[in-house]
C-alpha positions as CSV (number, residue, x, y, z in Angstrom):
1,X,101.6,115.5,33.7
2,X,104.6,113.5,34.7
3,X,105.4,109.9,33.4
4,X,104.6,108.5,37.0
5,X,101.9,110.4,37.4
6,X,100.4,109.2,34.1
7,X,101.3,105.3,35.2
8,X,99.2,105.4,38.6
9,X,96.3,107.2,36.9
10,X,95.9,104.2,34.6
11,X,96.4,101.6,37.4
12,X,93.7,103.8,39.4
13,X,91.2,103.5,36.2
14,X,91.8,100.1,35.5
15,X,91.6,99.3,39.3
16,X,94.5,97.6,40.1
17,X,96.5,97.4,43.2
18,X,99.9,98.0,43.4
19,X,100.6,94.8,44.6
20,X,98.5,93.4,41.3
21,X,100.3,95.6,39.0
22,X,104.0,95.2,39.9
23,X,103.8,91.4,40.9
24,X,106.2,89.6,38.6
25,X,107.5,92.6,37.6
26,X,109.1,94.7,39.9
27,X,108.4,95.2,44.0
28,X,105.6,97.0,45.0
29,X,107.8,99.3,46.6
30,X,109.8,100.4,43.3
31,X,106.5,100.7,41.3
32,X,104.9,102.7,44.7
33,X,108.6,104.9,44.9
34,X,108.1,105.5,41.0
35,X,104.4,106.6,41.3
36,X,105.0,109.1,44.3
37,X,108.7,110.3,43.4
38,X,109.3,110.1,40.5
39,X,112.4,107.9,41.4
40,X,114.0,106.0,38.1
41,X,112.7,102.8,37.3
42,X,114.5,100.7,33.8
43,X,112.8,100.9,30.3
44,X,111.7,97.6,30.7
45,X,110.3,97.7,33.9
46,X,108.0,100.5,32.5
47,X,107.0,98.8,29.3
48,X,106.0,95.6,31.5
49,X,103.7,98.0,33.5
50,X,102.0,98.9,30.5
51,X,101.9,95.4,28.4
52,X,100.1,94.3,31.9
53,X,97.6,97.1,31.9
54,X,97.1,96.4,27.7
55,X,98.7,99.8,27.0
56,X,101.3,100.1,24.0
57,X,104.1,102.5,24.6
58,X,102.7,104.8,21.5
59,X,99.6,105.0,23.5
60,X,101.3,106.2,26.6
61,X,103.3,108.5,24.4
62,X,100.2,110.1,23.3
63,X,98.6,110.6,26.7
64,X,101.5,111.9,28.2
65,X,102.0,114.7,25.0
66,X,98.3,115.3,24.4
67,X,98.7,118.9,24.0
68,X,102.0,119.1,22.7
69,X,100.6,116.1,20.1
70,X,97.8,118.1,19.0
71,X,99.9,121.2,18.4
72,X,102.1,118.9,16.3
73,X,99.6,117.1,14.6
74,X,97.8,120.6,13.7
75,X,100.9,122.4,12.4
76,X,101.7,119.1,10.2
77,X,98.2,119.0,8.6
78,X,98.9,122.7,8.2
79,X,102.0,122.2,6.1
80,X,100.8,119.6,4.0
81,X,98.3,121.8,3.1
82,X,100.2,124.2,2.3
83,X,102.0,122.2,-0.2
84,X,99.1,122.9,-2.5
85,X,99.3,126.6,-2.7
86,X,101.7,128.7,-3.7
87,X,105.3,129.9,-1.4
88,X,104.2,131.8,1.1
89,X,107.4,133.2,3.1
90,X,105.5,134.1,6.0
91,X,104.3,130.8,7.1
92,X,107.8,129.6,6.5
93,X,109.5,132.2,8.5
94,X,106.9,130.7,11.2
95,X,108.0,127.1,10.8
96,X,111.4,128.3,11.4
97,X,111.2,130.6,13.9
98,X,109.6,127.5,15.8
99,X,112.6,125.6,15.2
100,X,114.8,128.1,16.9
101,X,112.6,129.1,19.5
102,X,112.6,125.1,21.0
103,X,116.1,124.0,19.0
104,X,113.8,120.9,18.0
105,X,114.4,119.4,14.6
106,X,110.8,118.2,14.3
107,X,110.0,122.0,13.3
108,X,113.2,122.6,11.4
109,X,111.7,119.3,9.2
110,X,108.4,120.9,8.4
111,X,109.9,123.9,7.1
112,X,112.4,121.7,4.9
113,X,109.9,119.8,3.6
114,X,107.6,122.8,3.2
115,X,110.7,125.0,1.2
116,X,111.7,122.1,-1.0
117,X,108.3,120.9,-2.2
118,X,107.4,124.0,-3.1
119,X,110.9,124.0,-4.8
120,X,110.3,121.0,-6.8
121,X,106.6,122.3,-8.1
122,X,108.5,125.1,-9.5
123,X,108.2,128.1,-7.5
124,X,111.1,130.4,-7.9
125,X,113.1,130.2,-4.4
126,X,116.8,131.4,-3.3
127,X,118.9,128.6,-5.0
128,X,121.4,129.4,-1.3
129,X,118.5,128.5,1.0
130,X,117.7,125.6,-1.3
131,X,121.0,124.4,-1.4
132,X,121.3,125.0,2.3
133,X,117.7,123.4,3.6
134,X,119.2,120.0,1.4
135,X,122.3,120.2,3.3
136,X,121.1,120.3,7.1
137,X,118.2,117.4,6.0
138,X,120.9,114.6,4.3
139,X,123.3,115.5,7.4
140,X,120.4,115.6,9.9
141,X,119.1,111.8,8.3
142,X,122.9,110.5,8.0
143,X,124.1,111.3,11.5
144,X,120.7,109.1,12.9
145,X,121.8,105.3,12.5
146,X,118.2,103.8,13.6
147,X,115.7,105.8,12.3
148,X,112.0,106.5,13.4
149,X,108.6,107.6,11.6
150,X,110.0,111.0,11.6
151,X,113.0,110.5,9.7
152,X,111.1,108.2,7.5
153,X,108.8,111.0,7.1
154,X,110.7,113.5,6.4
155,X,113.0,111.4,3.7
156,X,109.6,110.2,2.5
157,X,108.8,113.7,1.5
158,X,112.0,114.8,0.2
159,X,113.2,112.0,-1.5
160,X,113.7,114.2,-4.9
161,X,116.7,115.9,-3.4
162,X,118.5,112.4,-3.2
163,X,120.4,110.3,-6.1
164,X,118.4,106.6,-6.8
165,X,121.6,104.9,-5.2
166,X,121.2,106.9,-1.9
167,X,117.5,106.1,-2.0
168,X,118.0,102.0,-2.4
169,X,121.0,102.1,-0.1
170,X,119.0,103.6,2.8
171,X,116.1,101.1,2.0
172,X,118.1,98.2,2.6
173,X,120.3,99.1,5.2
174,X,117.9,101.4,7.5
175,X,113.9,101.0,6.6
176,X,114.3,97.3,6.1
177,X,115.9,97.4,9.8
178,X,113.0,99.4,11.3
179,X,110.3,96.8,10.1
180,X,112.1,94.5,12.1
181,X,111.8,96.2,15.7
182,X,108.6,97.7,15.0
183,X,105.5,96.1,14.5
184,X,103.6,99.3,14.5
185,X,100.7,99.9,12.2
186,X,101.6,103.7,11.6
187,X,105.4,102.6,10.6
188,X,103.5,100.4,8.2
189,X,101.7,103.0,6.9
190,X,105.0,105.4,6.7
191,X,106.7,102.4,5.2
192,X,104.5,101.7,2.0
193,X,103.9,105.7,1.9
194,X,107.9,105.9,1.4
195,X,107.6,102.9,-0.9
196,X,104.7,104.3,-3.4
197,X,106.9,108.2,-3.5
198,X,109.8,105.9,-3.8
199,X,108.4,104.1,-7.0
200,X,106.8,106.8,-8.6
201,X,110.4,108.6,-8.3
202,X,112.4,105.6,-10.0
203,X,109.8,105.8,-12.5
204,X,109.5,109.1,-13.9
205,X,113.7,108.9,-13.6
206,X,113.6,105.5,-15.7
207,X,115.6,103.5,-12.7
208,X,115.0,100.1,-13.5
209,X,116.8,98.7,-10.5
210,X,115.0,101.5,-8.3
211,X,111.6,100.2,-9.8
212,X,112.5,96.6,-9.6
213,X,113.4,97.1,-5.7
214,X,110.3,99.0,-4.7
215,X,107.7,97.2,-6.7
216,X,108.9,94.4,-5.4
217,X,108.1,95.2,-1.9
218,X,104.4,97.0,-2.7
219,X,103.4,93.0,-4.1
220,X,105.0,91.8,-0.7
221,X,102.7,94.5,1.1
222,X,99.7,93.7,-1.1
223,X,100.1,90.0,-0.5
224,X,100.8,90.6,3.2
225,X,98.5,93.3,4.5
226,X,95.7,93.3,1.5
227,X,96.7,97.0,0.8
228,X,94.3,98.2,-1.5
229,X,96.3,101.0,-2.4
230,X,99.7,99.3,-3.0
231,X,97.3,96.8,-5.2
232,X,96.5,100.4,-6.9
233,X,100.1,101.6,-7.7
234,X,101.3,97.9,-8.7
235,X,98.7,98.2,-11.6
236,X,99.2,101.8,-12.8
237,X,103.2,101.8,-12.9
238,X,102.9,98.1,-14.4
239,X,100.7,99.3,-17.4
240,X,103.3,102.6,-17.5
241,X,106.3,100.6,-17.6
242,X,105.0,98.2,-20.6
243,X,103.5,101.4,-22.2
244,X,107.6,103.2,-21.9
245,X,108.7,99.7,-23.3
246,X,106.7,100.0,-26.7
247,X,103.6,99.1,-25.2
248,X,100.0,100.4,-26.1
249,X,96.9,98.5,-24.4
250,X,94.1,101.3,-24.6
251,X,92.0,98.4,-23.3
252,X,93.6,97.8,-20.4
253,X,94.4,101.6,-20.0
254,X,90.4,102.0,-20.1
255,X,89.7,99.0,-18.0
256,X,92.2,100.8,-15.2
257,X,91.1,104.1,-15.6
258,X,87.3,103.1,-15.0
259,X,88.4,101.6,-12.1
260,X,90.4,104.2,-11.0
261,X,87.6,106.6,-11.3
262,X,85.2,103.9,-9.3
263,X,87.3,103.7,-6.5
264,X,87.4,107.8,-6.4
265,X,91.5,107.2,-7.1
266,X,91.5,110.6,-9.0
267,X,95.0,111.1,-8.4
268,X,96.6,108.3,-9.8
269,X,93.9,108.4,-12.9
270,X,95.4,111.9,-14.0
271,X,98.9,110.1,-13.2
272,X,98.3,107.6,-15.7
273,X,96.3,110.0,-18.3
274,X,99.7,112.1,-18.1
275,X,102.1,109.3,-18.3
276,X,100.7,106.8,-20.8
277,X,101.9,107.4,-24.3
278,X,99.3,106.6,-27.2
279,X,101.3,105.3,-30.1
280,X,99.7,105.5,-33.6
């Protein structure tokens, strides 16, 4: 379905006449020409039509690309599941073939994430291929000034290929800016995932600056959105930070483990057990 056809369908479903939808936005003739002939209209006018019908651009895009969206979502879920199993060359090749068939970097992004994460998890993969993928991901992200959710997700899932200075810079210059032009709940979730991943990486790299930056952001998220996940990460990394600096508070550790088990946060409970150092 084309954009103009979808707009007409949505208008009719909401029992709005062309005059009612267009008043104060455009002439009725403009709307009529768009609905029936697909005549060009400005982004601003289209956004005003959608706003009057209480439809967000994200919802409009989803409706417009329903089949394609579902295929991408299914493929993304398959890739996510595959990350927990040994590297499958056939699966990787299928992702790469989709990229070559469509020249859509979305498919290359899935391929890159799959390949790099399995390499990071110690699967033995070709060094030349790894280097090529790293370069392609870096070049792609460096070539885009204004990131969307796709770029943020790609960056977040491949953080380990970037040095800490680059990560800190992109957060300050690119990701914070994203918050200014979008209040999307999906983007907020993506930003939280990035901040958590960046916090963990900064901790494992013993990067004090990164830890300071991202724990501060997590505290802001925890306060403004009442995010339980943000609060959990703050507690775990706060305790591990103190432990890394010489503290051994077994009582606090056991209390936190009980809480994590109660919340069914087994991943964070295992992370705490793995990294906590018991001192004699």
